[in-house]
TORVEX-69284 format. One record per residue (C-alpha): residue number from 1; chain; x, y, z. Coordinates in pm, whole numbers, plus 50000, padded with zeros to 5 digits. Example, Ala and Ser with C-alpha at 12.3 -4.5 7.8 and 13.67 -1.06 7.14 Angstrom:
REM TORVEX-69284
  num  cadena      X      Y      Z
    1       A  51230  49550  50780
    2       A  51367  49894  50714
***
This chain:
REM TORVEX-69284
  num  cadena      X      Y      Z
    1       A  86691  45107  69618
    2       A  86905  45421  69619
    3       A  87258  45448  69753
    4       A  87447  45744  69896
    5       A  87826  45722  69877
    6       A  88033  45961  70088
    7       A  88402  45952  69995
    8       A  88580  46076  70307
    9       A  88938  46151  70396
   10       A  89007  45802  70529
   11       A  88707  45579  70452
   12       A  88406  45558  70220
   13       A  88065  45559  70390
   14       A  87768  45408  70205
   15       A  87397  45427  70287
   16       A  87107  45228  70138
   17       A  86776  45419  70109
   18       A  86421  45323  70026
   19       A  86112  45543  70044
   20       A  86315  45823  70200
   21       A  86443  45607  70484
   22       A  86799  45504  70559
   23       A  86781  45125  70579
   24       A  87146  45045  70637
   25       A  87485  45213  70643
   26       A  87838  45083  70643
   27       A  88195  45198  70583
   28       A  88473  45048  70376
   29       A  88846  45116  70357
   30       A  88983  45174  70008
   31       A  89313  45255  69840
   32       A  89301  45620  69741
   33       A  89606  45572  69518
   34       A  89428  45330  69284
   35       A  89115  45457  69108
   36       A  89001  45127  68958
   37       A  89049  44934  69282
   38       A  88864  45202  69478
   39       A  88563  45212  69242
   40       A  88550  44833  69209
   41       A  88534  44799  69586
   42       A  88260  45063  69618
   43       A  88040  44931  69339
   44       A  88084  44566  69438
   45       A  87982  44659  69792
   46       A  87662  44814  69653
   47       A  87587  44516  69427
   48       A  87605  44283  69724
   49       A  87324  44477  69895
   50       A  87077  44492  69605
   51       A  87034  44361  69252
   52       A  86818  44665  69172
   53       A  87000  44997  69197
   54       A  86772  45293  69117
   55       A  87047  45550  69156
   56       A  87376  45632  69323
   57       A  87459  45972  69467
   58       A  87823  46046  69538
   59       A  87980  46308  69763
   60       A  88349  46359  69696
   61       A  88608  46602  69833
   62       A  88755  46839  69579
   63       A  88662  47056  69285
   64       A  88377  46905  69085
   65       A  88197  47021  68774
   66       A  87962  46836  68537
   67       A  88037  46496  68684
   68       A  88413  46542  68664
   69       A  88650  46566  68959
   70       A  88911  46817  68849
   71       A  89121  46759  69158
   72       A  89083  46634  69514
   73       A  89370  46756  69734
   74       A  89363  46465  69979
   75       A  89276  46183  69734
   76       A  89559  46125  69484
   77       A  89367  45906  69235
   78       A  89093  46163  69177
   79       A  89248  46404  68928
   80       A  89065  46487  68605
   81       A  88829  46192  68646
   82       A  88471  46173  68520
   83       A  88342  45988  68823
   84       A  87988  45959  68687
   85       A  88105  45772  68377
   86       A  88347  45555  68574
   87       A  88074  45438  68811
   88       A  87827  45381  68528
   89       A  88080  45151  68362
   90       A  88041  44929  68667
   91       A  87670  44975  68745
   92       A  87419  45081  68479
   93       A  87215  45332  68676
   94       A  87163  45704  68726
   95       A  87459  45865  68906
   96       A  87483  46211  69058
   97       A  87789  46375  69212
   98       A  87851  46672  69439
   99       A  88138  46802  69641
  100       A  88114  46619  69976
  101       A  88050  46934  70178
  102       A  87781  47042  69930
  103       A  87619  46701  69962
  104       A  87622  46727  70340
  105       A  87477  47078  70318
  106       A  87194  46949  70099
  107       A  87133  46658  70335
  108       A  87104  46880  70642
  109       A  86891  47140  70465
  110       A  86642  46886  70330
  111       A  86628  46684  70651
  112       A  86581  46990  70874
  113       A  86350  47180  70639
  114       A  86589  47473  70589
  115       A  86579  47678  70270
  116       A  86904  47861  70341
  117       A  87211  47753  70537
  118       A  87589  47737  70537
  119       A  87719  47391  70622
  120       A  88074  47338  70745
  121       A  88221  46990  70761
  122       A  88506  46944  71005
  123       A  88697  46625  70942
  124       A  89028  46529  70785
  125       A  88991  46858  70601
  126       A  88743  47147  70615
  127       A  88465  47179  70358
  128       A  88176  47415  70307
  129       A  87845  47411  70127
  130       A  87583  47682  70081
  131       A  87214  47612  70023
  132       A  87004  47901  69890
  133       A  86631  47857  69829
  134       A  86675  47483  69867
  135       A  86950  47455  69603
  136       A  87323  47400  69647
  137       A  87542  47665  69483
  138       A  87849  47519  69310
  139       A  88011  47813  69127
  140       A  88166  47842  68780
  141       A  88457  47609  68862
  142       A  88297  47387  69126
  143       A  88492  47573  69393
  144       A  88215  47771  69562
  145       A  88241  47775  69944
  146       A  88566  47578  69955
  147       A  88618  47747  70288
  148       A  88895  47507  70386
  149       A  89119  47668  70127
  150       A  89070  48030  70229
  151       A  89401  48180  70338
  152       A  89367  48232  70711
  153       A  89710  48208  70875
  154       A  90057  48362  70846
  155       A  90189  48233  71179
  156       A  90205  47854  71156
  157       A  90221  47832  70775
  158       A  90150  47461  70755
  159       A  90132  47334  70397
  160       A  89784  47240  70279
  161       A  89694  46947  70055
  162       A  89611  47202  69783
  163       A  89976  47313  69780
  164       A  89928  47651  69949
  165       A  90026  47748  70301
  166       A  89805  47889  70576
  167       A  89468  47756  70454
  168       A  89183  47722  70704
  169       A  89207  47343  70705
  170       A  89576  47347  70798
  171       A  89462  47449  71148
  172       A  89088  47384  71182
  173       A  89074  47020  71074
  174       A  89172  46686  71226
  175       A  89510  46697  71052
  176       A  89544  47061  71151
  177       A  89483  46993  71517
  178       A  89740  46712  71516
  179       A  89991  46948  71352
  180       A  89920  47216  71613
  181       A  89975  46968  71895
  182       A  90304  46848  71749
  183       A  90428  47203  71697
  184       A  90344  47301  72057
  185       A  90468  46985  72226
  186       A  90741  47068  72473
  187       A  90601  47417  72532
  188       A  90316  47300  72759
  189       A  90267  47029  73014
  190       A  90041  46751  72889
  191       A  89907  46403  72943
  192       A  89892  46340  72569
  193       A  90062  46015  72476
  194       A  90232  45918  72150
  195       A  89984  45830  71877
  196       A  89719  46065  72019
  197       A  89399  46141  71830
  198       A  89180  46450  71794
  199       A  88935  46292  72038
  200       A  89220  46258  72291
  201       A  89293  46630  72254
  202       A  88931  46731  72311
  203       A  88891  46491  72604
  204       A  89201  46629  72777
  205       A  89106  46990  72696
  206       A  88785  46933  72891
  207       A  89010  46837  73184
  208       A  89210  47160  73131
  209       A  89524  46985  73010
  210       A  89752  47281  72913
  211       A  89865  47152  72571
  212       A  89523  47019  72472
  213       A  89355  47344  72578
  214       A  89600  47548  72371
  215       A  89534  47327  72068
  216       A  89157  47365  72095
  217       A  89184  47741  72145
  218       A  89396  47782  71830
  219       A  89170  47550  71630
  220       A  88856  47738  71735
  221       A  89004  48085  71693
  222       A  89094  48028  71331
  223       A  88764  47854  71259
  224       A  88569  48142  71413
  225       A  88761  48388  71197
  226       A  88691  48185  70882
  227       A  88319  48163  70957
  228       A  88296  48536  71025
  229       A  88466  48612  70693
  230       A  88239  48367  70507
  231       A  87929  48530  70655
  232       A  88036  48869  70525
  233       A  88015  48721  70175
  234       A  87704  48502  70197
  235       A  87510  48605  70513
  236       A  87342  48263  70552
  237       A  87134  48312  70868
  238       A  87224  47962  70994
  239       A  87564  47790  71012
  240       A  87566  47414  71066
  241       A  87875  47236  71197
  242       A  87913  46875  71088
  243       A  88181  46617  71023
  244       A  88361  46392  71268
  245       A  88501  46674  71480
  246       A  88151  46803  71550
  247       A  88114  46498  71774
  248       A  88285  46716  72036
  249       A  87934  46856  72075
  250       A  87838  47160  72278
  251       A  88190  47194  72416
  252       A  88308  47275  72062
  253       A  87994  47466  71966
  254       A  88014  47707  72260
  255       A  88376  47791  72185
  256       A  88311  47840  71814
  257       A  88026  48080  71893
  258       A  88256  48290  72111
  259       A  88528  48300  71845
  260       A  88278  48383  71572
  261       A  88141  48681  71764
  262       A  88497  48802  71821
  263       A  88551  48847  71446
  264       A  88200  48897  71306
  265       A  88053  49230  71199
  266       A  87790  49356  71443
  267       A  87507  49299  71195
  268       A  87586  48927  71160
  269       A  87683  48844  71518
  270       A  87340  48695  71583
  271       A  87387  48433  71306
  272       A  87276  48099  71452
  273       A  87544  47831  71476
  274       A  87416  47479  71539
  275       A  87539  47121  71530
  276       A  87439  46894  71242
  277       A  87122  46699  71315
  278       A  87242  46410  71099
  279       A  87591  46400  71239
  280       A  87827  46208  71013
  281       A  87532  46083  70806
  282       A  87464  46422  70647
  283       A  87672  46335  70342
  284       A  87499  46009  70255
  285       A  87158  46173  70302
  286       A  87257  46455  70069
  287       A  87386  46207  69811
  288       A  87050  46028  69828
  289       A  86845  46350  69793
  290       A  87062  46454  69498
  291       A  87010  46144  69287
  292       A  86648  46091  69394
  293       A  86541  46445  69304
  294       A  86738  46438  68979
  295       A  86539  46133  68874
  296       A  86208  46290  68969
  297       A  86285  46601  68762
  298       A  86383  46413  68447
***
């Protein structure tokens, strides 16, 4: 049995696969300040599901090269860590690792039969992955298509987890949208209550709540600009939107398409933008494909 492990901004999602099929999936909460406790919890959760582990694929936010996580802006314990070796200390099996957005890109591409695509994951942060001729491109430093850390804003100047200000994910992520709402509160009428979520914002925006609508418009505008700039560099043909925020569905998709066309060069304005077919499962599928194909090629 193979396992895909998707380390997210708030929880770790795990999927069990056999013969190319997802048999079971579950999520666990971990302490991102304690590396040993986090990995013990993940590997023990896998051991409880199967005594035979053929391979584990891991998708992790951050800058990754040769099995090592150099840094992960939103996960404090993952700095200069060889995650492959650390997992193999706990389970003797083949382990593969990719940046989480790259893993999700691979999952969508393989599942949908696409040779080339740009995948954008919209969640706690913003990630990107590019698949070309069926392969994920990672770059010399494991930083290829880290679209969330492109400088995109000189107005709000929120500080990003990477330490810079004005990155894409400071506005076009779940945390970004919450920050936008807080900064605009008092300037617009709203039904938003204390402790509101991103889902609350989208739900109220659909009802034309003034504050929620302003938040969504800002979020989408900056995302559309980032996608247009990315397409100038990589011209992918298809952009796939995934991650938890993509659950806003066609309401989000339609607005992103409008914003993209506003900023895109004429020759790339017809780039298809679609929602992820696998939804939030894209990452665990990509993790599975990664470790399964690595084993087949050995």
